[in-house]
N, C-alpha and C positions, 0 to 999 in steps of 0.2 A: 808586085811589089808592095814587101811588105811590112807591117804598122811598125809605131813604137812597141805596143802593149797586142796581146794576141784579142781580135775579135769576132773573131770563129766560134762559133757557139759551140760548133764539134768538139776543138781542142777542151773545154770547159768539163761539156759531154763523159768523155773517154777521160780525161785527170780526173774529177770528181768519181766520178763511178766505179773508177779501176783502185781509188785511192777507195776509196767506201769497203768496197766489196775484201779487200785487203787487210783494213783497218779490223773489219767487223771478224775476219779471220785471227786475226789479230788477238784483237780482245778475248776470244774466245781459249784462244791457248792460256793469254794471262791469266786471265782468269779462274782458270787449272789452276793453276801455280797460287790465286789467291783462296781459293776455297781449301788446298793444300795447309796455306798459316791457316786460316784460322781455324782449322778443325785442331791441329798441329798445333797450335798455343789454347785449345778449350782441351790439348789434349796434357803437353806437360810447356812449358817455354824452353824445358830444355833439350825436350825431344823439337822443338818447332827452328831451335840453333842448331842443330846438331846436323839436320834436312838443310840450315838455312848456307851452314858451310861449306858439305858435301859439294852441293849446285853449284858450286861455283864451279868447277869439274864438266856439270854440265852446259852451264854458263861456255865455258873456254869450248868447247867440244860444241857447244852451237856457235863460236867466232867462227873458226875451222872451218867445218860447215858451209857456213855461208860465206865464205872469203874464198871458198873451192868453188859454190854454185854462185857466185856473184860475176866470178874472174871468167865462165859457162856461159853468165848468160850476158856477159858482155857479146862476146860473139853470138850467140845463140835470137839478140834479138836486130840484131845484125842484118845477119841473116835473112830473121825474117823476115823483114824491111827489104830483100833485094828479092825474097821471093825464091831462097836455095833450103832445101828442107836438110840434106845432105850433112851439111855442116854442121847443123845442130843435136840429129844424132853423132854425131861422132866428138863432139864436144862432153854432149852430157856424159858417152862410154870411161872419155878421160875424167872428171867429176868426178861419177860412179865409183870409179878406181878408185880414187888415192881417196876420198872421204871416207868411204866404205874400212881404205889403210887406213885411218887417223883414228877410224871411231873404236875399229880393230884394240891398239894400242892402247886410247885409253879406256879402256875394259880392263886389258888388262888392269895394270897399275889403281884401278878402285877395288876391283876385283883382291888384286892380292896384296898390297900395301897400303886399302883403306886407313890406318890410327898414322900411319905414318905421313901421306899426306892431310890428315887432317891436322896430328900434330903440328903440320907449320901455317897454317889457319889460327890453333887458340893453344890454350894450354891444360882449359878444364880438362877433365879424364870424364866426365859425368855426359859432356857436351859431345868426346867422340865418341863416348861411348855408345850414344843415341845415331849419332850417324853412319858407323859401323856395321847400325841394321840395316841402316837405309842402302848403302854401299853393296853390302852384301845382293845384293839383289837387281837396283837400281840398274848396275852397270853392264845386266844381259842386256839393256833397250837404246844402249847408246851405239851400233849399225844399224838396228835396227830406225833411229832415227831417223840417220846419217841416211839412206837409201831416200825415206821417205819425203823427207826435205830436198832435195837433187832433185827428184823429180815433181815437189811441185811447183820449187821457182823453175823446171826445166817447160813448165806448163804458160806457166805465169809469163815468161819470156814471147811468148807466142799468144798474147792475149788469153790466154784463158783459165782466169783465178778460181769464176764460182765455184769450181770441184773444192778447191779445198777451203774454203767458208763451209760448204757441205757438211763436210770431212772432220772439220773442228767442231763440228755442235756435236757430231756424233761421241770421240773423244771426248770434251767435255762430260757430254752423259753419264759415259761408261765412268772415265773416273771418278770423278763426282759422289756415283753410286757402289762401285765399288769404297772406296775412299770411308762413304758411312758406315757403313757392312764393316771393314777388315781395318781401324784403325779403332776406331767403339767394340770391337766385337756386338754389334747390333746384325740382327734378322736369326739366330746362332747362328753365327760362325762364334770364330776367338776371333779375340782383342789383341790384336801384333802389331800398334803402334804406328812408330818409324818404318817397320819392315811388311805392315798392310798398306803403307802411303803407297810407300815403290812397288808391289804387288802390282797395285791398281793402277799406276802411272803405266809399268810393264806390255801389262795388261791392254791396255788404249792404246800401247805405240805398234801394239802384235798386228791388233782391229787397224790401226788408221795404214796400216801398209799394208793389210790385206789390199782395204778399200781402191788405196792409189795404182797400185795395179794392178786392180782388176778394171780401172778404169781408164788405165792408159792400153793394158790391152785389145780391149772390147769398144772403148767409144768411142778413146776421141781419135778423130779423120784428121788431125792435122802435122803431128807429127811422124804418127805411125810408129814406137820403138819398141820393136820387139826382142825377146834375147838372141837373135845369131847378134841383133846391133851391139850388146853389149857386149858377148862373148866371142867380140872378132876381134880381128889385130889393129892393134892399134894404129890413126893415120900420123905420119912419125913431124910432119909438115905438120900438121893441124895441133900436137903435144908440143914441137917446137912456140908454135905464136902461143897458146896457152900460157906454156912456161914465162912466155917475155912477157902476154901482157897481165894473166892471172897472177904469178907470181908475188908480184908486190900485193894482191887485194888479202891475200892467203896467207903473206905473211904479218901482214898489217891485220886482216883477225886476228892471227894468233899473238903476238904483244900484248893488241888489245884487250885480249879475254886475260892472257896472264897477270896485265899491268890489273884485270878489274878484282885479279883472286890476291893480288896484293893489299891492292883498297880493303879487299872484305879482312885481309889478316893483321891488316894495323889497327881498323878498328874493332876486332877481335881478339886484341889481347891488351883492348882497353873495358873489356868486359861486359858480360855477356848479357848483360842492358843493349849496349849499343851494338851489338849482334840483331837482339830481337828486333830491333829499334829499326835496324836497315835493313832487313828481309822486307819486313812488313812496308817502309816505306816503297822501295825499289820495287816489291808490287805495285802498290798501288799506282805509283810514277808510271810506269809499263804498262799497265790495264788505263791511264788520262790521254798517255799519246800515243795512245796505239795509231793518229794519224797525221801524228808527224812520222813515224816510220817507215809506215805505210806510202804517204807521197812520195819519198825516197826514191821505194822500189818503183812506185807509178812513173813518177818522172826519169827514172836510168832506162824503161823502157821506151818513152813515148819519143828521148832524146836520142837511144840507142836504134829505134825504128826509123825518127828520122833523116837521120846520118844515111843509115843503109836504104832507104830510097834515094838516095840525092838532093834532100833539100834545103842546103843549106842558108840558101835564102831566110827561111827561117828557125836558124836557129839561136839566132837573137831576140825577135822578138817571144819565142820559146821563154828565153831563159830569163827576160828580165818578165815575163810575167809565172813566174813558178818563183823567185825574189817574193812579190808580192805576196804569193798565193801561202810560202811559208811561214811569212810574219805574219799574217793572217791565221792560218791551223796553231803557230805556237801561240802568241795571245790567247786564242779560245784552249786552247789547252791548257796554261798553267794556269788562264783564270777559273778552268771548273777545279784545277787543282785543289789552288785555295780555298776556294768555296765549301769544298769539301771532302778538305781530309777529319773536320768534327767529326760529321757523322759518320764514315768511313768508320772511324776509329771504335766508331761503340762496336762494331766488330769483332773486335779484339778485344772481350771481356774481361780476359784472365790474364792482358799483359800488365809486371808488376806497374806501379806508379811513375818507376824513374826509366820503365822501357816506352810506356806510352806518351809522358811528355817528351819524353825525346824521338819519338815517333812524328806531335804535331811539329817539334821544328825541324828533323831533314827533311818533312814535304814541303815543309813554309818556303829552303834553300831551291829546292825542286822545284815550285812552281815559279823560283826565279829563273835561272838558269832553263825551262821546257823552251821561254821562248829564242833563245842562245842555241839551245840542238835546233830547236824546229829549221830555223835559219842554218846554221852552218853545215851540219849530218844531211839534210838533202844534196843542201849546193854542190858536196864535198863529194859523198859516197855513193849520189845517186847521180848526176850531172856531170863531173871529173871523171868519175871514172866513166863513165858511159862514154861519152867521147873519148878514153881512148890515155889516157894520162894516168895509166892506173898507180905510177909511182910517187906522186906527187904526194896523194895521200897517206901515204908509209908515212914519208919524209913528213910531216907537218906532223902527224900522231906522236911519230916517235920525238918531235923536237918540244912537244907539247907535255907529253904524260911522264916521258921517263928526265926532262932535265926542270921542268919545273914541277906538276903536281905530284907525283910522286915523292922526287926531294922537301917542297912542304909539307908534304903532310905526313913522314915523318921528322921530321923536324919539330912542326906545332903537336907531332903525340907523345912522344920520346924523349927530345930534350927541350923544349918549352913548356912541356906538361899542359895541356891545353886542351879543353874541354871535349868530347865527342863534337859536339858544336862548330869548334870552331875546324876541329879535320877536315869535318866533311864539307865543310865550305871551303877549306881547300881543293878537294875532292874534288867536286866539281866545278868551283874556276877556270878550266882550259875549257867547259861549254859555252861561257860568254866572250874566255881572248879568241878563238878560232875565230869568230863573226870578223873582223880586220881581215882576215888573209880572207876568208871567205869571199867576201866582198870583191876584193882584187883580185884573185883570184879568177874569181866567174865573169868579171866584168872585162875583162882584156881578150878573153875569146879565143887563149892560145893552147886549148886544153884539146882542141878536135886532130887525133890524130890516126895515121891509119891503123888497124892491128889484124890485118892477116897478110899471110904473104902468098897463100892461094888467089890464081888467079882469079 
């Protein structure tokens, strides 16, 4: 007989162990972005702004790749709970092909028409010129990134998470070292600025791919994915199931990535200070809230595996306990962001006074909205998706982002000519508004669905 909340110590051990490992990996990944931002801000605020805008394409790629991979994770985690390995290989094959295709498409766009893309986000020619230097090189890293991330999420679905953490450390050291050498021209290397940052990231991505591929081929004993599994003909039944269940996850990621680019474009047309401040605040926010994002992944894997094992009696106590943990993590993350925002800003010593002031204002707003993000995002993206009702998250995101957030932000910026701070509040308002929807949806338990037509 199940309890109201989970009392099994193993539940908490698994959740916090998985969350901590994924969070540390994410923290290192975002620390690379922070190091890039710090170094570029000291090199040139224009360079920082140009790279920040071009990275909206990288963010769109991340959303697309994560959407493809998380659609696969829904199947993989259940198959892992059922003790079936072949479906994991089959759905990974599908995810790799789709992810690589999308990455190649974005790669071509960034390499061929970077000025056009950047021109949609800002009218400042100096910023566009700096972003173009970065784009000409970073575009080659997109397919590499897609393959690495899909393989890592495949391993995460079978509860292999430490390898991603170790790889992130290697990537961090490589990227930061090369940034130091190539952005400023230290150690006898040429001073390349934005181009140097792009070369550093590309080299780190290539190293990461080589190491994760070697691990999958030589060390992993759970999935044992081999090249013939990736090159073989797709399982049509699995492909149909994947499209039916995974397509809402992918479409949601695509629309979210496009919406983030539009948000950056709205702020981008409010001046270089708003662009730089948004880059600083968002990067710091990502590092501080790594436990929030990691808790969603841990909850998704644990929920999917639980359902796959047929232990439906534990779904309700799992879900109730998860919600308390999400709120606890959110409160701690928000408090940390608020308390650390001033010391962190000291690292960006070359920012203009206006950019520094806006950065503090933006981080103050994020310290409040983080609590909402920490509850609704893992609840919807983690638990509800893992339960199989993937289309609900898509519909919810479309309503809040495209009917509330973007229209209100555009009106505030271009019609009422509000300050960047007010516009930023409008841009982040959905993170609090979604909490009511998440609470109702989650506690009705109607999101547990059959996801596969295979026997």
